[in-house]
VEXTILO-656330 format. One record per residue: x, y, z of N, C-alpha, C in turn; residue number from 1. Coordinates in Angstrom, 2 decimals, decimal comma, padded with zeros to 5 digits. Example, Ala and Ser with C-alpha at 12.3 -4.5 7.8 and 13.67 -1.06 7.14 Angstrom:
<<013,19; -005,69; 007,80>; <012,30; -004,50; 007,80>; <013,20; -003,30; 007,80>; 1>
<<012,85; -002,25; 007,08>; <013,67; -001,06; 007,14>; <012,90; 000,03; 007,87>; 2>
***
This chain:
<<-005,37; -040,90; 022,20>; <-004,98; -039,82; 022,06>; <-004,25; -039,36; 023,03>; 1>
<<-003,00; -039,32; 023,02>; <-002,02; -038,80; 024,27>; <-003,17; -037,56; 025,14>; 2>
<<-002,70; -037,08; 026,27>; <-002,33; -035,67; 026,82>; <-001,88; -034,51; 025,97>; 3>
<<-000,67; -034,95; 025,59>; <-000,43; -033,62; 024,59>; <-000,91; -033,31; 023,60>; 4>
<<-001,77; -034,34; 022,98>; <-002,82; -034,05; 021,80>; <-004,01; -033,60; 022,30>; 5>
<<-004,52; -034,14; 023,19>; <-005,53; -033,75; 023,68>; <-005,41; -031,72; 023,91>; 6>
<<-004,20; -031,47; 024,50>; <-004,53; -030,05; 025,26>; <-004,05; -029,34; 023,98>; 7>
<<-003,46; -029,89; 022,77>; <-003,33; -029,07; 021,25>; <-004,84; -028,92; 021,00>; 8>
<<-005,55; -029,90; 021,30>; <-006,86; -029,84; 020,70>; <-007,70; -029,01; 021,52>; 9>
<<-007,77; -028,67; 022,38>; <-008,22; -027,97; 023,19>; <-007,89; -026,23; 023,46>; 10>
<<-006,48; -026,04; 022,87>; <-006,25; -024,67; 022,54>; <-006,75; -024,14; 021,73>; 11>
<<-006,68; -025,34; 020,52>; <-006,77; -025,31; 018,97>; <-008,60; -024,58; 019,04>; 12>
<<-009,59; -025,71; 019,75>; <-011,14; -024,86; 020,03>; <-010,92; -023,46; 020,48>; 13>
<<-010,38; -023,08; 021,34>; <-010,30; -021,96; 022,05>; <-009,35; -021,09; 020,68>; 14>
<<-008,84; -021,08; 019,58>; <-008,12; -020,34; 019,03>; <-006,93; -020,00; 019,19>; 15>
<<-006,00; -020,40; 019,77>; <-005,17; -020,45; 020,14>; <-004,07; -021,76; 019,67>; 16>
<<-002,72; -021,43; 019,88>; <-001,63; -022,80; 019,25>; <-000,50; -022,44; 019,85>; 17>
<<-000,27; -024,00; 020,51>; <001,23; -023,58; 021,51>; <002,20; -024,48; 020,79>; 18>
<<003,14; -023,85; 020,82>; <004,55; -024,50; 020,28>; <005,57; -024,20; 020,96>; 19>
<<006,92; -025,14; 021,07>; <007,84; -024,67; 021,56>; <008,67; -023,88; 020,51>; 20>
<<008,91; -022,55; 020,93>; <009,36; -021,42; 020,29>; <010,69; -021,85; 019,47>; 21>
<<012,21; -022,41; 020,44>; <013,36; -022,49; 019,27>; <012,98; -023,39; 018,17>; 22>
<<011,44; -024,47; 017,64>; <011,63; -024,84; 016,79>; <010,32; -024,33; 016,08>; 23>
<<009,66; -022,93; 015,90>; <008,45; -022,68; 015,76>; <008,50; -021,86; 014,98>; 24>
<<007,82; -021,38; 013,84>; <008,02; -020,96; 013,02>; <007,52; -019,27; 013,26>; 25>
<<007,32; -019,00; 014,55>; <006,94; -018,19; 015,08>; <007,94; -016,53; 014,91>; 26>
<<007,41; -015,81; 014,55>; <007,96; -014,31; 014,07>; <008,80; -013,78; 014,52>; 27>
<<008,55; -014,07; 015,69>; <009,60; -013,95; 017,13>; <011,01; -015,05; 016,66>; 28>
<<011,00; -016,36; 016,59>; <011,62; -016,84; 016,37>; <012,53; -016,72; 015,22>; 29>
<<011,84; -016,54; 013,94>; <012,40; -016,79; 012,83>; <013,27; -015,27; 012,87>; 30>
<<012,82; -014,09; 013,27>; <013,45; -012,89; 013,35>; <014,71; -013,32; 014,18>; 31>
<<014,70; -014,33; 015,56>; <015,96; -014,25; 016,43>; <017,18; -015,28; 015,50>; 32>
<<016,55; -015,88; 015,20>; <017,45; -016,98; 013,94>; <018,07; -016,05; 012,90>; 33>
<<017,02; -015,34; 011,83>; <018,04; -014,57; 011,34>; <019,03; -013,43; 011,89>; 34>
<<018,63; -012,76; 013,09>; <019,98; -012,09; 013,25>; <020,95; -012,86; 013,81>; 35>
<<020,86; -013,80; 014,16>; <021,99; -014,54; 014,73>; <022,16; -015,10; 013,33>; 36>
<<022,05; -015,81; 012,66>; <022,83; -015,84; 011,70>; <022,93; -014,79; 010,59>; 37>
<<023,18; -014,08; 010,28>; <023,45; -012,89; 010,00>; <024,57; -012,16; 010,95>; 38>
<<025,01; -011,81; 011,87>; <026,17; -011,43; 012,93>; <025,37; -010,15; 012,72>; 39>
<<025,33; -009,36; 012,18>; <025,66; -007,45; 011,95>; <025,28; -007,42; 013,26>; 40>
<<025,66; -006,61; 013,92>; <025,94; -005,60; 015,10>; <024,99; -004,17; 014,59>; 41>
<<024,65; -003,98; 013,75>; <023,55; -002,56; 012,94>; <022,61; -003,22; 012,28>; 42>
<<020,72; -002,95; 012,87>; <019,57; -002,52; 012,15>; <019,21; -001,56; 011,74>; 43>
<<019,19; -001,81; 009,89>; <018,56; 000,02; 009,78>; <017,29; -000,78; 009,66>; 44>
<<016,13; 000,02; 010,36>; <014,76; 000,22; 010,22>; <014,41; 001,31; 009,28>; 45>
<<014,10; 000,80; 007,98>; <013,23; 001,96; 007,24>; <011,68; 001,65; 006,89>; 46>
<<011,17; 002,78; 007,48>; <009,57; 002,60; 007,41>; <009,18; 002,00; 009,10>; 47>
<<009,67; 002,85; 009,97>; <009,90; 002,60; 011,50>; <008,13; 002,38; 012,16>; 48>
<<007,84; 003,69; 011,11>; <006,60; 004,09; 012,18>; <006,48; 003,65; 013,82>; 49>
<<006,09; 003,54; 014,38>; <005,96; 003,44; 015,83>; <006,96; 002,98; 016,74>; 50>
<<008,00; 002,07; 015,80>; <009,10; 001,38; 016,45>; <008,84; -000,10; 016,63>; 51>
<<007,69; -000,25; 016,33>; <007,04; -002,06; 016,57>; <008,28; -002,91; 016,24>; 52>
<<008,79; -002,85; 014,55>; <010,26; -003,67; 014,44>; <010,84; -003,61; 015,30>; 53>
<<011,45; -002,52; 015,75>; <012,54; -002,33; 016,59>; <012,05; -003,25; 018,14>; 54>
<<010,97; -002,99; 018,26>; <010,95; -003,18; 019,89>; <011,00; -004,80; 019,52>; 55>
<<010,72; -005,25; 018,35>; <010,52; -006,79; 018,32>; <012,45; -007,40; 018,18>; 56>
<<012,75; -006,64; 017,59>; <014,58; -006,86; 017,89>; <014,75; -006,79; 019,26>; 57>
<<014,77; -005,81; 019,93>; <015,25; -005,77; 021,32>; <014,69; -006,60; 021,70>; 58>
<<013,64; -007,50; 021,74>; <013,07; -008,63; 022,48>; <013,82; -010,18; 021,85>; 59>
<<014,01; -009,72; 021,26>; <014,98; -011,38; 020,55>; <016,40; -011,14; 021,12>; 60>
<<016,84; -010,34; 022,44>; <017,92; -010,56; 022,82>; <018,90; -009,96; 022,44>; 61>
<<019,05; -008,89; 021,24>; <019,72; -008,35; 020,31>; <020,47; -006,99; 020,72>; 62>
<<021,56; -006,96; 021,06>; <022,50; -006,18; 022,05>; <023,16; -004,93; 021,39>; 63>
<<023,11; -005,24; 019,43>; <023,86; -003,92; 019,11>; <022,73; -002,51; 018,70>; 64>
<<023,04; -002,11; 017,69>; <022,38; -000,79; 017,45>; <021,21; -000,73; 016,25>; 65>
<<020,20; -000,41; 016,81>; <018,91; 000,11; 015,56>; <018,50; 001,47; 015,09>; 66>
<<018,72; 002,04; 013,76>; <018,80; 003,23; 013,45>; <017,14; 002,72; 012,70>; 67>
<<016,29; 003,61; 013,03>; <014,88; 003,72; 012,50>; <014,84; 005,27; 011,59>; 68>
<<014,05; 004,41; 010,44>; <013,79; 005,88; 009,59>; <011,95; 006,07; 009,62>; 69>
<<011,57; 007,00; 010,17>; <010,19; 007,20; 009,60>; <010,11; 008,51; 008,66>; 70>
<<008,79; 008,77; 007,88>; <008,96; 009,75; 007,07>; <007,93; 010,64; 007,41>; 71>
<<006,11; 010,33; 008,36>; <005,47; 011,02; 008,60>; <006,16; 011,70; 009,98>; 72>
<<005,42; 012,96; 010,06>; <006,60; 014,46; 011,25>; <005,67; 013,57; 011,89>; 73>
<<004,80; 013,13; 012,27>; <003,61; 012,69; 013,74>; <004,17; 011,46; 014,34>; 74>
<<004,32; 010,67; 013,63>; <004,67; 009,39; 013,86>; <005,94; 009,77; 013,63>; 75>
<<006,82; 010,32; 013,72>; <008,32; 010,31; 013,70>; <008,25; 010,77; 015,37>; 76>
<<007,69; 012,09; 015,64>; <007,91; 012,51; 016,89>; <007,34; 011,61; 017,91>; 77>
<<006,41; 011,11; 017,97>; <006,15; 009,42; 018,90>; <007,34; 008,78; 019,13>; 78>
<<008,06; 008,18; 017,45>; <008,56; 007,01; 017,35>; <010,09; 007,91; 018,53>; 79>
<<010,38; 009,03; 018,32>; <011,82; 009,73; 019,04>; <011,85; 009,46; 020,59>; 80>
<<009,96; 009,47; 020,81>; <009,85; 009,75; 022,29>; <009,83; 008,16; 022,80>; 81>
<<009,62; 007,37; 021,77>; <009,77; 005,46; 022,69>; <011,39; 004,95; 022,33>; 82>
<<012,02; 005,74; 021,39>; <013,19; 005,82; 021,45>; <014,15; 005,89; 022,57>; 83>
<<013,60; 007,34; 023,33>; <014,43; 008,22; 024,47>; <014,01; 007,66; 025,73>; 84>
<<013,07; 006,23; 025,71>; <012,19; 005,95; 026,99>; <013,14; 004,39; 026,57>; 85>
<<013,59; 004,17; 025,73>; <014,20; 002,89; 026,02>; <015,27; 002,46; 026,87>; 86>
<<014,95; 001,39; 027,57>; <015,97; 001,11; 028,43>; <017,46; -000,25; 028,24>; 87>
<<018,57; -000,52; 028,68>; <018,89; -001,69; 028,32>; <019,84; -001,62; 027,37>; 88>
<<021,17; -002,36; 027,46>; <022,04; -002,74; 026,34>; <022,18; -002,49; 024,95>; 89>
<<021,11; -002,48; 024,63>; <020,77; -002,18; 023,13>; <020,96; -000,84; 022,59>; 90>
<<021,03; -000,31; 021,37>; <021,10; 001,41; 021,47>; <020,01; 001,86; 020,46>; 91>
<<019,25; 002,47; 020,55>; <018,06; 002,93; 019,30>; <018,25; 004,28; 019,22>; 92>
<<018,45; 004,75; 017,38>; <018,74; 005,69; 016,92>; <017,86; 006,09; 016,43>; 93>
<<017,01; 006,72; 016,12>; <015,86; 007,67; 015,23>; <016,68; 008,82; 014,82>; 94>
<<016,65; 008,21; 013,42>; <017,49; 009,07; 012,29>; <016,10; 010,52; 011,85>; 95>
<<016,74; 011,49; 011,08>; <015,79; 012,42; 010,69>; <014,59; 011,68; 010,05>; 96>
<<013,83; 012,83; 009,92>; <012,69; 012,74; 009,53>; <012,79; 012,77; 008,17>; 97>
<<012,25; 011,79; 007,06>; <011,97; 011,88; 005,35>; <011,89; 010,70; 005,14>; 98>
<<011,54; 010,70; 004,03>; <010,55; 009,22; 003,01>; <012,76; 008,95; 002,57>; 99>
<<012,64; 007,54; 002,12>; <013,70; 007,45; 001,67>; <013,57; 006,38; -000,07>; 100>
<<014,13; 007,26; -000,93>; <013,98; 006,31; -002,24>; <014,54; 006,54; -003,19>; 101>
<<014,49; 006,34; -004,25>; <015,93; 006,31; -005,52>; <016,28; 007,74; -006,15>; 102>
<<015,51; 008,73; -005,15>; <015,79; 010,36; -005,84>; <015,65; 010,95; -004,63>; 103>
<<015,83; 012,47; -005,13>; <016,06; 013,59; -003,66>; <015,21; 014,64; -004,03>; 104>
<<014,81; 015,53; -002,91>; <013,56; 016,44; -003,34>; <012,31; 016,53; -002,33>; 105>
<<011,27; 017,10; -002,66>; <010,26; 016,41; -001,68>; <008,95; 015,76; -002,19>; 106>
<<008,02; 015,11; -001,59>; <007,48; 014,53; -001,96>; <006,18; 014,53; -001,45>; 107>
<<004,75; 014,18; -002,16>; <003,64; 014,24; -001,34>; <003,47; 012,28; -000,95>; 108>
<<003,21; 012,48; 000,36>; <002,93; 010,69; 000,99>; <001,43; 010,91; 000,96>; 109>
<<000,99; 009,95; 000,77>; <-000,57; 009,33; 001,14>; <-000,55; 008,96; 002,59>; 110>
<<-001,16; 009,55; 003,59>; <-001,47; 009,14; 005,12>; <-002,59; 008,31; 005,72>; 111>
<<-002,31; 007,18; 005,67>; <-003,49; 006,14; 005,81>; <-004,17; 007,02; 007,31>; 112>
<<-005,33; 006,24; 007,33>; <-005,79; 006,18; 009,26>; <-004,93; 005,27; 009,79>; 113>
<<-004,77; 004,43; 009,53>; <-004,21; 003,37; 010,50>; <-002,59; 003,61; 010,85>; 114>
<<-002,05; 005,03; 009,37>; <-000,67; 005,05; 009,61>; <000,48; 004,06; 009,08>; 115>
<<000,08; 002,78; 009,53>; <000,51; 001,82; 009,10>; <000,86; 001,65; 007,39>; 116>
<<-000,24; 002,08; 006,94>; <-000,19; 001,50; 005,30>; <-000,04; 003,02; 004,31>; 117>
<<000,50; 004,01; 005,18>; <000,84; 005,14; 004,43>; <002,17; 005,05; 003,36>; 118>
<<001,75; 005,44; 002,10>; <002,90; 004,94; 001,27>; <002,93; 006,31; 000,12>; 119>
<<003,89; 005,91; -000,52>; <004,24; 007,14; -001,66>; <003,73; 006,76; -003,03>; 120>
<<002,87; 005,93; -002,78>; <002,23; 005,36; -004,09>; <000,79; 005,26; -004,06>; 121>
<<-000,44; 005,38; -004,90>; <-001,31; 005,41; -004,49>; <-002,06; 004,08; -004,67>; 122>
<<-002,60; 003,35; -003,35>; <-003,39; 002,27; -002,93>; <-004,23; 001,99; -004,13>; 123>
<<-004,38; 000,55; -004,14>; <-005,46; -000,26; -005,07>; <-006,73; -000,77; -004,20>; 124>
<<-007,72; -000,33; -005,26>; <-008,89; -000,83; -004,31>; <-008,78; -002,02; -003,37>; 125>
<<-008,06; -003,21; -004,03>; <-008,02; -004,68; -003,39>; <-007,34; -004,21; -001,86>; 126>
<<-006,72; -003,48; -001,58>; <-006,33; -002,96; -000,58>; <-007,24; -002,26; 000,42>; 127>
<<-007,77; -001,75; -000,41>; <-008,73; -000,64; 000,85>; <-010,05; -001,57; 001,12>; 128>
<<-010,42; -002,60; -000,20>; <-011,07; -003,32; 001,02>; <-011,03; -004,44; 001,62>; 129>
<<-009,84; -004,99; 001,21>; <-008,72; -005,70; 002,38>; <-009,01; -005,37; 003,53>; 130>
<<-008,93; -003,98; 003,99>; <-008,72; -003,19; 005,11>; <-009,04; -001,76; 005,04>; 131>
<<-010,52; -001,68; 005,24>; <-010,57; -000,60; 005,33>; <-010,15; 000,51; 006,26>; 132>
<<-009,75; 000,47; 007,10>; <-008,90; 001,32; 008,14>; <-007,83; 002,01; 007,41>; 133>
<<-007,22; 000,96; 006,42>; <-005,93; 001,63; 005,52>; <-006,62; 002,41; 004,40>; 134>
<<-007,99; 002,95; 004,31>; <-007,61; 003,92; 003,30>; <-006,68; 005,19; 003,83>; 135>
<<-006,58; 005,95; 002,83>; <-005,54; 006,87; 002,82>; <-006,76; 008,37; 003,31>; 136>
<<-006,70; 009,48; 004,24>; <-007,07; 010,48; 004,92>; <-006,65; 011,87; 004,29>; 137>
<<-005,55; 011,94; 004,15>; <-004,93; 013,10; 003,62>; <-003,94; 012,71; 002,52>; 138>
<<-002,64; 014,17; 002,57>; <-001,78; 013,69; 001,77>; <-000,51; 015,02; 002,62>; 139>
<<000,36; 014,29; 002,57>; <001,43; 015,64; 003,38>; <002,83; 015,65; 002,95>; 140>
<<003,30; 016,70; 002,50>; <004,80; 016,78; 001,56>; <005,62; 016,80; 002,60>; 141>
<<006,57; 015,65; 002,40>; <007,61; 015,54; 003,29>; <009,18; 015,13; 002,35>; 142>
<<010,40; 015,21; 002,82>; <011,40; 015,23; 002,56>; <011,75; 013,71; 001,95>; 143>
<<011,93; 014,39; 000,94>; <012,75; 012,75; -000,11>; <014,05; 012,22; -000,11>; 144>
<<014,87; 011,64; 000,23>; <016,13; 011,35; 000,43>; <016,60; 010,07; -000,23>; 145>
<<018,11; 010,10; -000,43>; <018,56; 008,87; -000,36>; <019,31; 008,00; 000,63>; 146>
<<019,18; 007,01; 000,77>; <019,69; 006,49; 002,28>; <021,04; 006,14; 002,28>; 147>
<<021,54; 006,20; 001,35>; <023,24; 006,07; 000,80>; <023,78; 007,59; 001,29>; 148>
<<022,88; 008,61; 001,19>; <023,32; 009,90; 001,31>; <023,22; 010,74; 002,62>; 149>
<<021,72; 009,94; 003,29>; <021,50; 010,20; 004,73>; <022,35; 009,51; 005,90>; 150>
<<022,43; 008,01; 005,58>; <023,35; 007,04; 006,20>; <024,43; 007,87; 007,27>; 151>
<<025,22; 008,50; 006,72>; <026,69; 008,78; 007,56>; <026,22; 009,65; 008,60>; 152>
<<024,73; 010,23; 008,94>; <024,21; 010,93; 009,87>; <024,20; 010,08; 011,14>; 153>
<<023,60; 008,77; 010,52>; <023,20; 008,16; 012,05>; <023,84; 006,66; 012,27>; 154>
<<023,99; 005,86; 011,15>; <024,14; 004,46; 010,34>; <025,55; 004,15; 010,61>; 155>
<<026,17; 003,44; 011,91>; <027,55; 003,38; 012,37>; <027,85; 002,95; 011,01>; 156>
<<029,58; 003,37; 010,46>; <030,17; 003,30; 009,24>; <031,32; 001,91; 009,26>; 157>
<<031,43; 001,02; 008,13>; <032,47; 000,03; 008,48>; <031,91; -001,24; 009,04>; 158>
<<030,76; -001,32; 009,03>; <030,28; -002,61; 010,11>; <029,08; -003,45; 009,19>; 159>
<<028,93; -004,70; 009,47>; <027,65; -005,43; 008,55>; <026,65; -005,06; 008,92>; 160>
<<025,68; -004,89; 008,28>; <024,25; -004,54; 008,42>; <022,86; -005,17; 008,08>; 161>
<<022,29; -005,37; 008,91>; <020,68; -006,46; 008,90>; <019,70; -004,74; 008,54>; 162>
<<019,40; -005,03; 007,40>; <018,37; -004,04; 006,89>; <017,08; -004,30; 006,63>; 163>
<<016,13; -003,66; 007,61>; <014,49; -004,13; 006,98>; <013,79; -002,95; 006,52>; 164>
<<013,17; -003,51; 005,34>; <012,76; -002,34; 004,54>; <010,96; -002,45; 004,78>; 165>
<<010,28; -001,62; 005,25>; <008,30; -001,92; 005,23>; <007,96; -000,57; 004,96>; 166>
<<008,14; 000,32; 003,59>; <007,75; 000,73; 003,04>; <005,96; 001,04; 001,96>; 167>
<<005,69; -000,27; 001,91>; <004,55; 000,02; 001,53>; <004,53; 000,19; 000,14>; 168>
<<005,46; -001,02; -000,99>; <005,31; -000,91; -002,42>; <006,59; 000,02; -002,29>; 169>
<<007,28; 000,68; -001,80>; <008,57; 001,13; -002,20>; <009,50; 001,07; -001,79>; 170>
<<009,24; -000,21; -001,62>; <010,94; -001,13; -001,00>; <012,06; -000,98; -002,19>; 171>
<<011,33; -001,27; -003,71>; <012,76; -001,61; -004,59>; <013,28; 000,31; -004,77>; 172>
<<012,63; 001,07; -004,37>; <012,82; 002,63; -004,91>; <014,10; 002,61; -003,45>; 173>
<<013,76; 002,23; -002,55>; <014,53; 002,21; -001,43>; <015,73; 001,98; -001,28>; 174>
<<016,01; 000,77; -001,81>; <017,29; -000,29; -002,31>; <018,23; 000,38; -003,50>; 175>
<<016,81; 001,10; -004,59>; <018,05; 001,67; -005,38>; <018,47; 002,90; -005,13>; 176>
<<018,67; 003,55; -003,87>; <019,06; 004,39; -003,19>; <020,04; 004,25; -002,18>; 177>
<<020,09; 002,92; -002,36>; <021,74; 002,65; -001,73>; <022,18; 001,46; -001,52>; 178>
<<022,78; 001,59; -002,93>; <023,98; 000,44; -003,43>; <024,89; 000,52; -002,68>; 179>
<<025,39; 001,74; -001,69>; <026,76; 001,47; -001,28>; <025,98; 000,54; 000,33>; 180>
<<025,29; 001,19; 000,87>; <025,02; 000,09; 002,16>; <024,85; -001,57; 002,14>; 181>
<<023,98; -001,46; 000,79>; <023,81; -002,38; 000,42>; <024,97; -003,14; 000,17>; 182>
<<025,84; -003,02; -000,27>; <027,66; -004,12; -000,22>; <027,36; -004,39; 001,64>; 183>
<<027,42; -003,64; 002,18>; <027,82; -004,38; 002,96>; <026,69; -004,71; 004,00>; 184>
<<025,46; -005,04; 003,44>; <024,57; -005,66; 004,09>; <024,40; -006,65; 004,13>; 185>
<<023,88; -007,72; 005,00>; <024,24; -009,31; 005,09>; <023,23; -009,89; 005,78>; 186>
<<022,17; -009,17; 005,82>; <020,72; -009,63; 005,69>; <019,40; -008,62; 005,63>; 187>
<<018,60; -008,92; 004,67>; <017,48; -008,17; 004,70>; <016,47; -008,56; 004,84>; 188>
<<015,24; -007,64; 005,54>; <013,75; -008,15; 005,82>; <013,09; -007,04; 005,08>; 189>
<<012,15; -007,48; 004,57>; <011,60; -006,83; 003,60>; <010,09; -007,41; 003,06>; 190>
<<009,29; -006,49; 003,12>; <007,81; -006,74; 002,74>; <007,39; -007,17; 001,54>; 191>
<<006,88; -008,04; 000,84>; <006,74; -008,67; -000,37>; <004,80; -009,09; -000,56>; 192>
<<004,89; -008,85; -001,61>; <003,25; -008,42; -001,85>; <002,80; -009,70; -002,71>; 193>
<<001,65; -010,57; -002,25>; <001,22; -011,88; -003,32>; <000,57; -011,02; -004,37>; 194>
<<-000,29; -010,05; -004,22>; <-001,17; -009,52; -004,85>; <-000,80; -007,66; -004,97>; 195>
<<-000,73; -007,49; -006,08>; <-000,39; -005,57; -005,70>; <-001,44; -004,86; -005,61>; 196>
<<-000,85; -004,25; -004,16>; <-001,82; -003,45; -003,41>; <-001,20; -002,11; -003,41>; 197>
<<-000,63; -001,84; -004,34>; <-000,20; -000,07; -004,66>; <000,44; -000,07; -006,00>; 198>
<<-000,43; 001,08; -006,36>; <000,08; 001,29; -007,99>; <001,38; 001,29; -008,25>; 199>
<<002,06; 000,46; -009,38>; <003,48; 000,64; -009,88>; <004,31; -000,35; -008,66>; 200>
<<003,64; -000,85; -007,76>; <004,71; -001,74; -006,65>; <005,09; -003,02; -007,36>; 201>
<<006,40; -003,48; -006,96>; <006,92; -004,62; -007,98>; <006,49; -005,71; -007,08>; 202>
<<006,09; -006,77; -007,60>; <005,51; -008,15; -007,37>; <006,68; -008,84; -006,31>; 203>
<<005,88; -009,68; -005,76>; <006,99; -010,96; -005,17>; <008,00; -011,59; -006,16>; 204>
<<007,82; -011,94; -007,02>; <008,67; -012,63; -007,70>; <009,57; -011,50; -008,63>; 205>
<<009,45; -010,11; -008,43>; <010,43; -009,03; -008,73>; <011,24; -008,90; -007,91>; 206>
<<010,80; -008,76; -006,47>; <011,62; -008,47; -005,73>; <012,87; -009,78; -005,53>; 207>
<<012,27; -010,75; -005,11>; <012,61; -011,78; -004,77>; <013,90; -012,01; -006,19>; 208>
<<013,93; -011,90; -007,69>; <014,49; -012,12; -008,32>; <015,70; -010,17; -008,17>; 209>
<<015,16; -009,46; -007,38>; <015,98; -008,40; -007,24>; <016,86; -008,63; -006,55>; 210>
<<016,48; -009,34; -005,64>; <017,94; -009,35; -004,27>; <018,51; -010,58; -004,56>; 211>
<<018,06; -011,62; -005,37>; <019,08; -012,66; -005,55>; <020,18; -011,96; -006,84>; 212>
<<019,49; -011,39; -007,40>; <020,63; -010,41; -008,57>; <021,77; -009,57; -007,57>; 213>
<<021,48; -009,83; -006,61>; <022,15; -008,37; -005,84>; <023,22; -009,94; -005,21>; 214>
<<023,31; -010,52; -005,09>; <023,52; -011,36; -003,74>; <023,23; -011,96; -002,57>; 215>
<<021,93; -012,07; -002,58>; <020,95; -012,65; -001,55>; <020,33; -013,92; -001,73>; 216>
<<019,89; -014,78; -001,02>; <019,53; -015,87; -000,71>; <017,93; -016,02; 000,04>; 217>
<<016,86; -016,69; -000,05>; <015,85; -016,39; 000,51>; <016,19; -017,17; 002,13>; 218>
<<015,62; -016,86; 002,99>; <015,87; -017,49; 004,75>; <015,21; -017,72; 004,71>; 219>
<<013,52; -017,02; 004,87>; <012,41; -017,54; 005,26>; <011,29; -016,26; 004,97>; 220>
<<010,15; -016,99; 005,57>; <008,82; -016,20; 004,75>; <007,89; -016,02; 006,48>; 221>
<<007,28; -015,35; 006,11>; <006,24; -014,62; 007,42>; <004,68; -014,03; 006,73>; 222>
<<003,86; -015,08; 007,01>; <002,96; -014,33; 006,36>; <002,44; -013,12; 007,40>; 223>
<<002,02; -011,92; 007,11>; <001,43; -010,82; 007,45>; <000,20; -009,85; 007,57>; 224>
<<-000,58; -010,31; 006,28>; <-001,55; -009,90; 006,61>; <-002,52; -010,44; 005,29>; 225>
<<-003,59; -010,39; 005,92>; <-004,98; -011,69; 005,28>; <-005,80; -010,83; 005,01>; 226>
<<-006,57; -011,13; 003,78>; <-007,79; -010,55; 003,82>; <-008,73; -011,05; 004,74>; 227>
<<-009,63; -010,64; 005,57>; <-010,07; -011,40; 006,42>; <-011,35; -011,77; 005,91>; 228>
<<-012,02; -011,83; 004,86>; <-013,29; -011,66; 004,16>; <-013,17; -013,15; 003,70>; 229>
<<-011,75; -013,33; 003,27>; <-011,49; -015,02; 002,57>; <-010,31; -015,93; 003,34>; 230>
<<-009,49; -015,52; 004,37>; <-008,33; -015,72; 004,37>; <-007,11; -015,88; 003,44>; 231>
<<-007,72; -014,91; 002,26>; <-006,68; -014,87; 001,11>; <-005,53; -014,18; 002,05>; 232>
<<-004,04; -014,92; 001,45>; <-002,76; -014,06; 002,13>; <-002,25; -012,95; 001,14>; 233>
<<-002,49; -011,96; 001,48>; <-002,08; -010,68; 000,54>; <-000,51; -010,16; 000,55>; 234>
<<000,47; -010,50; 001,54>; <001,46; -010,07; 001,89>; <001,99; -010,70; 002,99>; 235>
<<003,69; -011,12; 002,76>; <004,31; -011,62; 003,89>; <005,90; -010,69; 004,10>; 236>
<<006,05; -011,26; 005,42>; <008,12; -010,70; 005,19>; <008,74; -011,52; 004,56>; 237>
<<009,95; -011,02; 003,84>; <010,74; -011,92; 003,54>; <012,20; -011,97; 004,29>; 238>
<<012,83; -012,69; 004,22>; <013,86; -012,56; 005,18>; <015,00; -013,10; 004,14>; 239>
<<016,18; -012,23; 003,45>; <017,09; -012,50; 002,46>; <018,35; -012,46; 003,51>; 240>
<<019,17; -013,46; 003,34>; <020,78; -013,39; 003,57>; <021,57; -013,64; 002,78>; 241>
<<022,85; -012,79; 002,87>; <023,73; -012,42; 002,07>; <024,59; -013,97; 001,08>; 242>
<<024,37; -014,20; 000,18>; <024,92; -015,29; -000,25>; <026,50; -015,84; 000,02>; 243>
<<026,75; -017,05; 000,55>; <028,24; -017,04; 001,09>; <028,90; -017,60; -000,40>; 244>
<<029,98; -017,25; -000,51>; <031,09; -018,24; -001,87>; <030,82; -020,20; -001,29>; 245>
<<030,53; -020,44; -002,52>; <030,97; -021,66; -002,34>; <032,33; -022,31; -002,42>; 246>
***
């Protein structure tokens, strides 16, 4: 056994995995590769929560603009504070507080205990059982808007976009409200479910087909949510790139 293999076994015994970043399948490296491949100077971050994804984008060395959308008022206020405190060459814009979908008006949003699992859709029992901290604790009335309608106020015009959507089963509705923006989107980072975790949410197969029909092809997959009880994979992040003409 080589010293390299011995070290790997030692780290694994401690619950750690050591890999060379450039050739790894880490979330950081896959996102960095996707942003570079897209060439987009603007990232539209839908379902921003506290800006976790935006921070990951900045860590890759991205020097463009991130525009974040968040529907939960309390979370949105904290998101604005974090964006205001950001330093460095990249720009971080927090858009108005609203939920995004295919319609307009107001809607009741289900707020989860961890805020990350909040959704406009009812939660399935399988989700709550796998992650008790995701259970809903209350509802809030929030503004519902179409991304195409509100984008002009925050999203730079006439440039390619990289769009991230993490709206807990409501991703297709967001896309249905953004056909114009989608035309200039070159990359999509989107949550996909292997098991239906929210009522009426589309399956992984349905979302892959939806994006393929709009000119995108799958670039990469990242595991994001497992059931700790048995290790079953429940959700992944899918990264799609605009299909180039042959």
